[in-house]
N, C-alpha and C positions, 0 to 999 in steps of 0.2 A: 314554523313548518309543522305539518301534521300528516299522518298517514290517511289514505283514502282507499276504499275498496271498489267504489263505483267508477264510471267513466271519467277520464281526465282529458283536458285540452291544454294546449300551449298557446299563450299570447306573447307576441314579440313587439317590443318598442325599439325600432332602429332610429335613434334621434341624431341630432347633430354631433353630440359629444360621445355617445356610447350606445351599445345595444343591451337591452334588458329583457329578460325572459321570465315569465311566470308559468308554472305548471299548476293548473287550477282544477279543483273538484267540481264537476258539472252540477252535482246535486246541491252543494252548499255554498259554492263560491270561495271556499277556503283555499289559500295558497299552500300547496303541498311542497313546492320547491321553487327556488329562484336562482338567477345568475346574472352577472353583469360583466361586460368587457368594454374597454374604451376604444374610441376612434381618434385618428389624427386629422386635424383640420389645418390647412395652411393659413398663415397669418400675413402673407405678403400683399400683393396688389389685389388679389381676389380671395375667395373662400372656396376651397376645393377639398375633396376627399377621394381616395381610391375605393371604388365599390368592392373590390376584392377584400379590402380591410373590413367592410361591414360583414361579409360572409365569414371571415375568420373570427370576428367578434361574436357572431351568432354561434359558431361552433364552440368557442370557449365558454360562452354563457350557458349553453346547453350542457356542456361537460360538467359545469359546476352543480347542475341539478342531479347528477348521478344517474342511476338506472331508472329512476321514476319517469324521466322524459320518454323512455322507450315504450311506456304504457299508454301514451297519449293516443286518442282516437281521432283528433283533428287539431289543426294548427292554423293560425292566422297571423299576418304581419301588419303592424301599423308602422308607418314611416314618416320621416320629415317630408314636408310637401315641397313642390316646385322644382326640386333638384333635377338637373339634366344629366341623364346617364346615356352614353353613346356606346353601342356594342358593335363589334366587327362580325364577320360572317361565322366565326367560331363561337360567338357569344361572349367574347372577352372585351373588357373596357378598352375603347380606343384611346381614351385619355381620362384623367381624374374627373369626377363629376363636379359640375358647377352647382354649388349649394344655394339654397334659398336666400342666404344673406350675402351673396356675392352681388354687388351693386354695379358692376362694370357695364351692364347692359342698359343702364338708364337712358342713354341717347337712342338706342334701338327701340326701347319701349315708347318713348315720346314720338318717334317717327311712325311706329305702328298705329298709335292712337290717331294721329293725323291722317294717315293713309286710308284708314277704314271709316272715316266720317266723323271722328271726334269722340269725346268721352261718352256723350249720351248714346250714340249709336252702339258703342262697345257695351255699355251697361245693359241696353235693351236686348242685345243679341247674345252676349256671352255671360251676362250677370255681373261682370267685373270689368274694371278699367285696368289694363295691365300696367304694372310698374316693373322695376328692375328685378323684383323677386320672381316674376312669372317665367315659366319655362319657355314660352314662345319668344320672349325677348332674349333669353339666354341662347336659344338656337340661332336667332338672328345675329347675335354678337359672334357666335362661333363661326357662322358662315362668312362673316366679314373679316374676322381676324385669324381664323384657322381653317381655311377652305380644305386643306388636305385632310383634316380630321372629319369634316363633313363627308368628303368623298369616300372615306374608309368606313363610314357608319352604315351598318346593315339593319340596325334596330335602335329605336329610341324608347327609353323607359324612364319612369320615375323611381326613386329609391325603393319604395315598397314593392314596385313591380319587379325590380331586379332580384330581390330576395325571394319573392314568390316564384319567379321563373326558375331560380336555382333549385327550388323544391320540385316543381312540376315539369320543367322542361318546356313549358308553354309561355306564350306572351299574352298576359292579361293585366288588366287594371280594374278599378271600380269607379263609379260615377263621382264619389266624394273626392278622390285624388285627381281624377281627370278634370274636374271643374276648376282646378288651380293651375291648369296649363296655359290657358289663353287660346287654345285651339279646339276646345270642346265647348260647343255652344249650348248654354243652359236652356235657351228657348226651344231647341229641337232635341236636346239630349243626344247629339251626335257630333262627330268631328266635323269641323267647318272647312270645306275644301277651298274656300276663297282665301282664308287667312293662311292655310297651309301652302297654297300656291304662292302667296306673296312672300313667304319666308323660305320657299324652295324645299319644303319637306314633303316627301312622298307619303301619303296616308298608309301605304303598305308597310311602312316602317314602324307604325304605332301598334300598341297592344289592343286586343279585343276588350271591350268594356263589359265586365260581368255584372249581371243584374243582382240587386240585393236578394239574399237568400239562396243564390246559386253557389256552386262550388267552382273554384278556379281550376280544379283538377285534383289529382292525388299525387302523393310522393312517388317519384319515379324510381325505377330499379337502379341500383348502383349509387344512389345518393349517400354521401358520407356523413350525414347527420343522423342522430339517434332516433329515427322514425322508421317504422315498418313500411315496406313497400305497400302502397294502396291507402296509406293514411290520408284522410280527407284534408284538403287545403282550401280554406275559405278565401273569399276575394281579397281580404285585407283592405286597407284604406289609408288615407293621410292621418297624421297624428292628431289633428284637432277633431276630425270626425270620429276617430277611435276613442278619444277621451269623452266625446259626447255619448258614444255608445256605453263607455265604461260607467258613466254617471246615470245611464238610463233616462236621459233628458226628455222631458215633455215640453211642448211648445211654450215659449214665453219665459222660461227660467233663465236668468242671466248668469253667465260664467265669466270669471276673470282669471286667466291663467298667467302665472308668474314664472317664467323660465328664461332660457337664453333670450327668447323673444317674449314679448307680452302680448296676450290676445284677449279680446272680449268677443263673445258669441252667444247665440241662443238658437235653438231649433225653431223653425217657422214653417207653417203650411204654405206660405206665400213666397214665390220666387223673387229674390231681391234684385233690384236694378238701381243702384246708387250711382248717378252720373258724376258725383264729386270724386269718386274713386276711393273714398275713405273706407267704405264697406265692400268687402269682396263677397260676391254672391255665390258662395260655394254650395254645392249639393252636400247632403249628409249621406251616410252609408245605409240608410233605411228606405229612402224614397221621398223624404222631405228635403228641406233646405237648411243651410247653416250660415246665415249672414254673419260675417266675421270681420273684425278689424285687428290689424297686427302692427305692433311696433318692433323695430329691430333691437332697441336698447332697453333691456329690463334688468334682470338680476346680475348679469355679468358686468354691465356698465356701472351699476351702483357698487358692486363689490370692488371694481377697479378704482373707483373714487375713494372708497374706504381704505384701500391699500395705499393710495397716494397720500392720504391723510394720516396713515399709520394707525388707523382705528379698527376695532372690531366692527363688523357690519351692524351690530345692534347698538352701537354707542352713539345714538342720536340724541340731540338736545332740542327743546322747543325754542321758539322765538327767533329773532333776527330778521334782517331784511334781504338776505342773499337769495338769489334765484339761480338755479342750475338747470339748463336744458342738456340732459346727458346723452347727446347724440354722437356717441363716440364712434359708431360705425356708419355714419350717415343715418338717415331715418326714412321710414316708409310711411308713418302716420305721425305728423304731417309729412307730405311728400317732399323730402329734402335729401336726396341720395348723396349729395356732395357735402353735406353739413358736417361740422365737428361740434364738440361740446362747447357750451357757452356758460360763463359765470359772470353775474352782474350783481350789484347791490352790496358789495363787500364794504365792511366798516372796521374801524380799529377794534371794536368790541365783539366782532363776529368770532364765534368759536368753531373749532373743528367739528364738533357734534352738530352745530347748526348747519354747517355746510353739507354734512352727510345727510341730514334730514331734508335739505333742499334738493339733493339728488333724488331721494325717494319721492319727494313731492313732484319733481319734474317728470319722472317716469310714470307715476300714477295719473297725473294730469292728462297726459296724452291718451291713456286708455279710457279714462272716464269721459273725455270729450267725444270719443268714438262710440261709447256705449249708447248714447241717446239715438244715434243713427242706426245701431244694430237692432234695437228692440222695436217690435211692432207698436203701432199707436195704442193698441188695446192691452199692452202688457202692463202688469201691476207695478207701478213705480216704487211701491214699498216692499216688493218681494226681496228676500235676502239674496245677496250676491254669493254664489258658490265660488269660493276662492281655492284654486288648485295650482299645481306646479311646485317646483322646488322652493320658491319663495314663500309659499302659503303657510309654511310652518314658522316663519320668522315673525316675531312680535312686532318689529318695526314695520314690516310690510302690512301686517294685519291692521295695525293702528292707523297707518297712513291711509289705507283704503277706507276704513271706517270714517275717519275725520274728513276726508275730501269727498266721499260719496254721500255721506249722510244716511247710508243704508245699514241694515243688519248684515253681518257677514257669517256665512256658514263654511266651516273648513272640514270637508270630508276626511274621514280617518284613512280611507284607502289611499295609498301613496303613489302607486304606479298605474294611473288611470288609462294611459294609452295601451299598455300591455294588458290591463284588465279588460278594456273594451275589445281588444283583439281576441282575448279569450272568450268574451261573451259572443262575439261573432262566430268563433269556431264552435262554441256550444250550440249556437243557432243552426248552423248547417248540419250538425250532428243529430239534433233532436227535432228540428223543424220549428222551433220556437222563434219568436221575434227577439233579436238580440237585446233590444232595449228592455223588453220584459224580463229577459234573463238577468240583466244587471239590476233591475228593480227587485227581483226575487232575491238576489244576492245582497240587497240593501247597501249598495256601494256608496251612496251619497250620505250615509249616516256620519254625523260628526257634530262637534260643539257649535252652538249658535252664539255669536257675539252681538249683543244688542246695539242698535244704532246710537250714535252720539246725539246729544241734545240739540246741537246746532251745527250744521255743516260749515266748514272753514271757507267761507266765501272770500275772505280777504286774501288768502294764499292763492286760491283759484284765479281771482281777478288779477293779482300781481303777475302770475305766470303767463296768463293770457295776454296781458299788456306787454310783457317782455317779448313774447313770441311774435306779436303783431308788429312790434317796433324794431325787431332785430334786422329785418331787411337783408342787405347785402352780406351781413356777417354770417348768415346761415345759407345763403344761396337762393336760387329760384324756387318758387313753390310755396312760400309762406302765405298762409291764408287760403290756399287752394282747397283744403279739406277741413 
């Protein structure tokens, strides 16, 4: 941390597990102060969190920054995508938020796809084919299973919308996060009244979509966070769009993010429409598009397997014939919401380290399979992969990605890219700059470059593909769909 005399901004990352805050010097991009506080996520039939806990975590994280946060001229919130927040007439949560990785709404998602003309029609109209992660399917699930909660709902928000609204007192969102709902049509960049009518959601309950570069409002009087009344509040956005801002991404640069979920994405000038459902056709936070594929099982799944084996997460060993599909929470890519983990190819001489490496391989295989669909046809296939997220610092993750992708890998030194992207957006509304240009000025993507391996490990890739194709009923419906 360092002192700064110029304007300061605050970037917030409200993720699945915690809230992180950065106080950033607008002129240099230096982090002046930071804080972090955890969230509680249920681990029963679904995945839920109390939105009030996100707000308490924000307060705690800001308190860790000391008095420096009070000097901020603007603030922006990046948040986990897709989550369904239902508020009553007083603005209080009706029930805990249904999180992105709650897959109970898979049947509702399938029915919605059929009801509106199939996957191709959805892709062309909305940019994405909804699965259990999408907010629209979660609302349909809620209407079916908890109609009393639906009747009590006076406002529907996404996680970042909820925190932004606590700051401003207004109901706003942005195109990046709205594009992950399933009720914002990318073809028209508006809420789609047809799908809203089908799920019984009044458009008046939804937030106003703030355009890139606009402000969502200002900090309202009486707010108990350490911001002066009138402090600018940027639109905020979803976590992946915020990370893209934080990297200052230009079109065609591939990103692989290793966190609770795994994601691959790239900025594109072209609106994505993938009927397979593998690629979600998200908007970005600047006015372009962010085609993205996401897996539910990434670092947490591999860490869980390491714990079951009694091994450190870096204790991998090469060789062996074992294959692990680490679908411990069901899976989104491929579309297997009811799947569980699968181990095959075990031999007498298989070691624990080889099993752990197989878990890494299974997680990365799914991400790389989606990367080809994410990138435009004219993207440079030799461009380095930007490797970000909590797993990006791990040697085992780095080497697995290099070996299976055959690409060079660059690991940005900046650690909190969602919060940093939110800070860049806040700086943009303060100064009038493009937030991507702000991030490039801050040189946020700087980091070591790991050269590509001499030859991609096709043997492992083909073995995993063969197991996935032949798993059939062991994994549930959807094998081969994406």
